[in-house]
C-alpha positions as CSV (number, residue, x, y, z in Angstrom):
1,M,-124.3,2.8,54.2
2,F,-127.7,3.9,53.2
3,A,-129.9,6.7,52.4
4,E,-133.4,7.1,52.3
5,V,-134.2,9.0,49.3
6,N,-137.7,9.1,47.3
7,G,-138.9,6.6,49.9
8,L,-137.1,3.9,49.5
9,Q,-133.1,2.3,51.0
10,I,-130.7,3.0,48.6
11,A,-127.3,1.2,50.0
12,Y,-123.8,3.2,49.5
13,D,-120.8,2.6,49.9
14,K,-118.4,6.0,50.4
15,T,-114.4,6.5,50.4
16,G,-111.8,8.8,49.5
17,Q,-111.7,12.7,49.6
18,G,-112.0,14.9,47.0
19,Y,-114.3,16.4,43.8
20,P,-117.5,13.9,44.0
21,L,-117.9,11.1,42.0
22,L,-120.9,8.8,41.2
23,L,-120.7,5.1,39.8
24,I,-123.9,3.0,39.2
25,H,-123.2,-0.7,38.5
26,G,-124.8,-2.5,35.6
27,Y,-127.2,-5.5,35.5
28,P,-127.1,-8.3,36.7
29,E,-124.6,-6.9,39.2
30,T,-124.1,-4.8,42.8
31,R,-122.2,-1.7,43.7
32,R,-119.7,-4.7,44.1
33,E,-119.1,-4.0,40.4
34,W,-116.7,-1.1,41.1
35,R,-114.5,-2.7,43.8
36,K,-111.3,-2.6,41.2
37,V,-111.4,0.7,40.5
38,T,-112.5,2.3,43.9
39,P,-108.9,2.4,45.8
40,A,-107.6,4.6,42.7
41,L,-110.0,6.5,42.5
42,A,-110.7,7.7,46.1
43,A,-106.9,9.0,45.9
44,R,-108.7,12.1,43.5
45,F,-112.2,11.9,44.2
46,T,-114.7,11.4,47.2
47,V,-116.5,7.9,45.6
48,V,-119.8,6.7,46.0
49,A,-120.7,3.7,44.5
50,M,-124.4,3.1,44.8
51,D,-126.9,0.2,44.4
52,Q,-130.1,1.1,41.9
53,R,-133.4,0.7,42.9
54,G,-134.2,-3.0,42.2
55,Y,-130.4,-4.4,43.4
56,G,-127.9,-5.5,45.5
57,E,-129.1,-3.9,48.9
58,S,-131.6,-1.0,47.8
59,S,-134.9,-0.9,48.0
60,K,-137.1,-2.9,45.4
61,P,-140.4,-2.1,44.7
62,A,-143.3,-4.0,44.1
63,E,-144.6,-2.3,40.9
64,E,-143.3,-2.5,37.4
65,S,-143.9,0.9,36.7
66,A,-141.1,1.9,39.2
67,Y,-138.3,1.2,37.1
68,D,-138.1,3.5,34.5
69,K,-134.9,5.1,34.2
70,R,-136.3,8.3,34.9
71,S,-137.4,7.5,38.5
72,S,-134.0,5.7,38.7
73,S,-132.3,8.7,37.7
74,Q,-134.1,10.8,40.1
75,D,-132.6,8.5,43.0
76,A,-129.3,9.0,42.2
77,L,-129.6,12.6,41.8
78,A,-131.2,12.9,45.3
79,L,-128.8,10.8,46.8
80,A,-126.0,12.9,45.6
81,R,-128.1,16.0,47.0
82,H,-128.3,14.1,50.3
83,L,-124.5,13.9,50.6
84,G,-124.3,17.5,50.2
85,W,-123.1,17.6,46.2
86,D,-124.0,20.3,44.4
87,K,-122.7,19.0,41.1
88,F,-120.4,15.5,40.6
89,L,-119.0,13.4,37.8
90,L,-121.1,10.4,36.9
91,V,-119.9,7.2,35.5
92,G,-122.4,4.5,34.4
93,H,-122.1,1.1,33.0
94,D,-124.7,-1.0,31.4
95,R,-128.0,-0.2,32.9
96,G,-126.1,2.4,35.2
97,A,-125.0,3.9,31.6
98,R,-128.7,3.8,30.8
99,V,-129.8,5.7,34.2
100,S,-127.1,8.3,33.4
101,R,-127.9,9.0,30.5
102,R,-131.5,9.8,32.1
103,L,-129.8,11.9,34.1
104,A,-127.5,13.9,31.6
105,A,-130.1,15.0,29.7
106,D,-132.7,15.6,32.8
107,H,-130.5,17.8,34.8
108,P,-127.0,18.8,32.5
109,E,-126.3,21.6,36.1
110,A,-125.9,19.1,38.2
111,I,-122.9,17.3,36.7
112,N,-120.0,18.1,35.0
113,G,-120.0,15.0,32.8
114,A,-121.2,11.5,32.6
115,M,-118.7,8.2,31.5
116,L,-121.1,5.7,30.0
117,M,-119.6,2.4,29.6
118,D,-120.1,-0.3,26.8
119,I,-123.8,1.0,25.8
120,T,-125.8,2.7,22.7
121,P,-128.7,4.2,22.8
122,M,-131.6,1.5,23.9
123,E,-133.6,3.3,20.9
124,Y,-131.0,2.5,18.5
125,V,-130.5,-1.1,20.0
126,Y,-134.1,-2.0,19.4
127,S,-134.2,-0.7,15.7
128,H,-131.0,-1.7,14.7
129,N,-129.3,-4.8,16.6
130,P,-131.7,-8.2,16.9
131,G,-129.5,-8.8,19.8
132,P,-128.5,-8.5,22.6
133,W,-131.2,-12.2,23.0
134,H,-132.3,-11.2,27.3
135,W,-133.6,-8.0,25.8
136,Y,-136.2,-9.3,24.3
137,F,-136.8,-12.3,26.3
138,M,-137.4,-10.4,29.4
139,L,-140.1,-8.4,27.9
140,Q,-142.2,-12.1,27.2
141,R,-144.4,-11.8,30.9
142,G,-145.3,-14.8,32.1
143,L,-142.7,-16.5,30.6
144,A,-139.7,-15.2,31.1
145,D,-140.8,-14.7,35.2
146,E,-141.3,-18.2,35.5
147,L,-137.8,-19.9,33.7
148,I,-136.0,-17.3,35.5
149,G,-137.4,-17.3,38.6
150,R,-137.1,-21.3,38.7
151,D,-133.6,-21.4,38.4
152,P,-132.1,-17.7,39.2
153,R,-128.5,-19.1,40.2
154,F,-128.7,-20.9,36.8
155,Y,-129.5,-18.0,34.5
156,A,-127.2,-15.2,36.5
157,S,-124.2,-17.5,35.8
158,H,-125.2,-17.8,32.3
159,M,-124.9,-14.2,32.3
160,F,-121.3,-13.6,33.4
161,S,-120.4,-16.6,31.1
162,R,-120.0,-14.0,28.4
163,S,-116.7,-12.3,29.6
164,H,-113.8,-12.1,27.7
165,R,-111.4,-12.1,30.5
166,P,-112.9,-14.2,33.6
167,L,-114.3,-12.3,36.6
168,D,-113.6,-13.0,39.7
169,P,-115.4,-16.1,41.1
170,D,-116.4,-14.3,44.5
171,D,-117.8,-11.4,42.6
172,V,-119.5,-13.4,40.7
173,E,-121.0,-15.8,43.6
174,H,-122.0,-12.1,45.5
175,Y,-123.6,-11.2,42.4
176,I,-125.7,-14.2,41.8
177,Q,-126.3,-14.9,45.6
178,S,-127.8,-11.1,45.2
179,F,-129.8,-11.6,42.0
180,C,-131.6,-14.6,44.3
181,Q,-132.7,-12.6,46.5
182,P,-136.4,-12.3,47.1
183,G,-138.0,-9.2,44.5
184,A,-134.9,-9.4,42.8
185,V,-136.0,-11.3,39.5
186,A,-139.2,-9.5,39.2
187,A,-137.5,-6.0,40.1
188,T,-134.8,-7.0,37.0
189,L,-137.5,-7.7,34.8
190,A,-139.1,-4.6,35.2
191,D,-136.1,-2.7,34.7
192,Y,-136.3,-4.3,30.9
193,R,-139.8,-3.7,30.5
194,T,-140.2,-0.5,31.6
195,S,-137.4,0.5,29.0
196,Y,-139.4,-0.9,26.7
197,D,-142.4,0.1,27.2
198,V,-141.7,3.9,29.0
199,D,-137.7,4.7,28.1
200,R,-137.7,3.9,24.5
201,P,-140.7,6.0,23.5
202,R,-139.6,8.8,25.9
203,W,-136.3,8.9,23.8
204,E,-137.4,8.4,20.7
205,A,-140.0,11.1,21.3
206,E,-137.3,13.6,22.7
207,N,-135.2,12.5,19.8
208,K,-137.8,13.7,17.2
209,E,-138.1,16.6,18.5
210,G,-134.3,17.3,18.0
211,K,-133.9,17.5,21.5
212,K,-129.8,16.7,22.2
213,I,-128.1,15.7,25.8
214,K,-126.1,19.0,26.3
215,A,-123.5,17.4,29.2
216,P,-120.4,15.9,27.8
217,L,-120.2,12.3,27.6
218,Y,-117.2,10.0,27.4
219,L,-118.6,6.3,25.8
220,L,-116.2,3.3,26.3
221,W,-117.0,0.2,25.1
222,G,-115.5,-3.3,25.0
223,G,-113.0,-3.6,21.7
224,N,-114.0,-7.5,22.2
225,G,-117.5,-6.9,23.3
226,G,-120.9,-6.5,21.9
227,Q,-120.3,-2.6,20.6
228,R,-117.3,-4.1,18.7
229,N,-119.0,-3.6,14.9
230,V,-121.0,-0.5,16.0
231,P,-119.7,3.0,15.3
232,V,-120.3,3.8,18.6
233,L,-119.4,7.6,18.7
234,D,-121.3,8.3,15.4
235,V,-124.8,7.0,17.1
236,W,-124.0,8.9,20.0
237,R,-123.6,11.9,18.4
238,E,-127.0,12.0,16.6
239,V,-128.5,11.9,20.7
240,A,-125.7,14.5,22.5
241,E,-124.0,17.1,21.9
242,D,-120.6,16.8,23.2
243,V,-119.5,13.3,22.5
244,R,-116.0,11.7,22.9
245,G,-114.5,8.2,24.1
246,E,-113.2,4.7,22.9
247,A,-113.1,1.2,22.5
248,V,-111.1,-0.6,25.7
249,P,-108.8,-3.3,24.1
250,D,-108.5,-6.7,25.3
251,C,-111.9,-6.5,27.0
252,S,-115.7,-7.6,26.6
253,H,-118.8,-6.1,28.4
254,W,-117.6,-5.9,32.1
255,I,-115.0,-2.7,31.8
256,P,-114.3,-1.7,35.3
257,E,-113.5,-5.5,36.4
258,E,-111.8,-6.9,33.3
259,Q,-109.7,-3.6,32.9
260,P,-109.8,-1.7,36.1
261,E,-106.6,0.2,35.5
262,V,-107.9,1.0,32.2
263,S,-111.0,2.2,33.3
264,V,-109.5,4.5,35.8
265,S,-107.0,6.1,33.6
266,H,-110.1,7.2,31.1
267,I,-112.1,8.4,34.6
268,F,-109.0,10.8,35.0
269,R,-108.6,11.6,31.6
270,F,-112.5,12.4,31.2
271,A,-111.9,14.4,34.7
272,D,-109.0,16.4,33.4
273,E,-110.8,17.4,30.0
274,L,-113.3,18.5,32.4
275,G,-111.6,20.8,34.2
276,I,-112.1,19.1,37.4
277,P,-109.1,19.1,40.0
């Protein structure tokens, strides 16, 4: 299905009947990321999984400036309004979690809470962590465009080689084909470049002003992934008022795909804690 929001076509899947739940995927994936958790979630929620702008079947604006997280979060909010939702539960992974963080900060009244999977604040990553390497590589205008553009299949395949538990080969092939679409490489590069040029200083300014996210946050991170040595909850408590969560054992970065049953159990737990039916 498609919805026209903010002048863009946003692709989404909808299933189940119940309280509204919006799922936002990460890089370099699509809404298909959630296919292993959707059936169980649909027993309790109306589940919508969307493709972010620049990804999957959604529109890919040509302007680099179109990919800051505030713009992407407005797509998510506009989609919810298009669906007739006044309030909803939000779950994001990777880049989708960064969009979810922005939405939680800007519109806490629109959500019950946000589950953020396998991220720490981007301003923390840039100031405390020398990796992940691709964050810095993708900032190299011209060079990254040329090298990734020459063989996007090779580059995307490498990104999925980091998984602690092997991902489904058919899913990986879908993500690779999506990444190879016209405009996809430029869009994903813009995602990371606006994160550094626009989103990072925006968050740093808000942190300096003492602003904290008021919406409840639930953090999940891979126990065998890049956050394993990071004090995740302590870091988030510096920028948000209500923080909870835990590591997922035997899991790296791709939490909904490596540990779908565990992911569902945490989403249910978060909903229970928030009093969602």
